C-alpha positions in Angstrom: -22.7 11.2 0.6 -19.8 13.6 1.4 -21.2 14.2 4.7 -21.6 10.7 5.7 -17.9 10.2 4.7 -16.7 13.1 6.8 -18.6 11.4 9.9 -17.1 8.2 9.4 -13.6 9.4 8.7 -13.6 10.9 12.3 -13.5 7.4 13.4 -10.2 6.6 11.7 -6.8 7.9 12.5 -3.5 8.1 10.7 -2.3 5.5 12.8 -5.1 3.0 12.2 -4.5 3.4 8.2 -1.0 2.9 8.5 -1.4 -0.3 10.3 -3.4 -1.7 7.3 -1.4 -0.1 4.5 1.9 -1.1 3.5 4.2 1.8 3.7 7.9 2.7 4.4 11.3 1.5 2.9 10.8 -2.1 4.3 10.5 -4.3 1.2 9.5 -7.5 3.0 6.3 -5.4 4.2 5.2 -4.6 0.6 6.1 -8.2 -0.7 4.1 -9.7 1.8 1.1 -7.5 1.0 1.0 -8.2 -2.4 1.7 -12.0 -1.8 -1.5 -12.2 0.2 -3.4 -11.0 -3.0 -1.3 -13.4 -5.3 -1.9 -16.4 -3.0 -5.5 -15.8 -3.1 -5.5 -16.3 -6.9 -5.3 -12.5 -8.2 -3.3 -12.0 -11.3 -3.4 -8.1 -11.2 -2.4 -6.1 -8.3 -2.2 -2.3 -8.5 -0.1 -0.5 -6.2 -0.4 3.2 -5.7 2.2 5.9 -4.5 0.6 8.1 -1.7 3.7 10.2 -0.8 5.5 13.0 -2.4 8.2 11.0 -4.4 6.5 8.9 -7.1 9.7 8.4 -9.1 11.4 7.3 -5.7 8.5 4.9 -5.3 8.7 3.2 -8.6 12.7 3.0 -8.3 12.1 1.3 -5.0 9.6 -1.1 -6.5 11.9 -2.0 -9.4 14.8 -2.3 -7.5 13.6 -4.2 -4.0 10.0 -5.2 -4.4 9.5 -6.6 -7.7 12.5 -8.9 -8.0 11.2 -10.8 -4.8 7.7 -11.6 -6.3 
């Protein structure tokens, strides 16, 4: 229920989420996060843009992340 989600989310800070979510412009961070799933046997990994520049994120993945996988 939304009320319970609001209560639970009070316990989580933006810093806590950032620690568990690959973000930023270091391709090694993104590659390492994806490799964890690949190494565990996943054959599909979905990546979502959470910032204001989706085209930049796609270009970053195309140029910096995907070639390393």
